[in-house]
C-alpha positions as CSV (number, residue, x, y, z in Angstrom):
1,G,88.4,97.5,73.4
2,G,89.8,95.5,70.6
3,P,89.1,97.2,67.4
4,T,88.2,100.5,69.1
5,I,91.5,101.1,71.0
6,I,93.3,102.8,68.2
7,T,90.2,104.8,67.3
8,S,89.5,106.1,70.9
9,T,93.2,106.9,71.5
10,T,93.6,108.8,68.4
11,Q,90.5,111.0,68.9
12,V,91.6,111.8,72.5
13,L,95.2,112.6,71.1
14,L,93.8,114.7,68.4
15,D,91.4,116.5,70.8
16,V,94.5,117.4,73.0
17,V,97.1,118.2,70.3
18,D,95.1,119.8,67.6
19,W,91.9,121.1,69.3
20,K,93.9,122.2,72.4
21,M,91.4,120.5,74.9
22,D,92.4,119.8,78.4
23,A,92.4,116.2,79.4
24,Q,89.0,116.0,80.9
25,K,87.3,117.7,77.9
26,A,89.4,115.3,75.5
27,V,88.2,112.3,77.4
28,I,84.4,113.2,77.6
29,A,84.2,114.3,74.0
30,P,81.8,112.1,71.8
31,R,83.6,109.5,69.5
32,I,83.1,107.9,66.1
33,H,84.4,104.6,64.9
34,D,84.9,103.2,61.5
35,Q,85.8,99.4,61.6
36,W,86.0,98.9,57.8
37,F,83.9,95.8,58.0
38,P,81.1,95.9,58.3
39,D,80.9,99.2,56.3
40,V,79.0,101.1,59.0
41,L,80.2,104.3,61.0
42,G,79.4,103.9,64.7
43,F,78.7,107.0,66.7
44,E,78.1,107.7,70.3
45,P,74.8,109.2,71.4
46,S,76.3,112.5,72.2
47,V,77.6,113.2,68.6
48,P,75.5,116.1,67.5
49,A,72.7,115.3,65.1
50,A,74.1,117.8,62.5
51,T,77.3,115.8,62.4
52,V,75.5,112.5,61.8
53,K,73.3,114.1,59.0
54,A,76.5,115.6,57.5
55,L,78.0,112.1,57.5
56,E,74.9,110.7,55.9
57,R,75.0,113.3,53.3
58,T,78.4,112.1,52.2
59,G,77.2,108.6,51.7
60,Q,78.2,107.1,55.2
61,K,76.1,104.4,56.5
62,V,75.9,105.3,60.2
63,K,74.7,103.5,63.3
64,P,74.3,104.7,66.9
65,V,76.4,102.6,69.4
66,P,76.4,103.1,73.2
67,M,80.1,103.6,73.5
68,V,83.4,103.6,71.5
69,G,86.3,102.6,73.5
70,K,87.7,103.7,76.9
71,V,90.7,106.1,77.4
72,N,92.4,107.3,80.5
73,V,95.0,110.2,79.8
74,L,97.9,112.1,81.2
75,V,98.8,115.3,79.5
76,R,102.1,117.1,80.3
77,T,101.6,120.8,80.4
78,D,103.6,123.8,81.4
79,K,101.9,123.6,84.8
80,G,102.5,120.0,85.5
81,I,100.3,116.9,84.7
82,D,96.8,117.1,83.6
83,A,94.9,113.9,84.1
84,A,91.4,112.5,83.4
85,S,89.8,109.1,83.8
86,E,87.1,107.7,81.3
87,P,83.6,108.4,82.4
88,R,82.3,105.7,80.0
89,S,83.9,103.1,82.4
90,P,81.6,101.4,85.0
91,S,84.2,101.6,87.7
92,G,85.7,104.9,89.2
93,P,89.2,106.3,88.8
94,A,92.0,104.5,90.5
95,G,92.9,105.8,94.0
96,F,96.2,106.7,95.3
């Protein structure tokens, strides 16, 4: 985690709140990370090529990275709790 914790958490939060994704879709969505230094935008392999090209056209220096953070999420809905565990993690979800 470290520097990618805020990036990853924010992207999952925005996916749920702004894009109305369910927990699983938000957790599996591709992520992008800008750490300020070095001045390079890291992107996961599943980020669409058109998105990467658009970022390059705006002058961004981009670099593929294997993964941007890990997030597990619980979302309160009208029907109860929607939960998702991080597929990027080498271990499986916690059991009950």
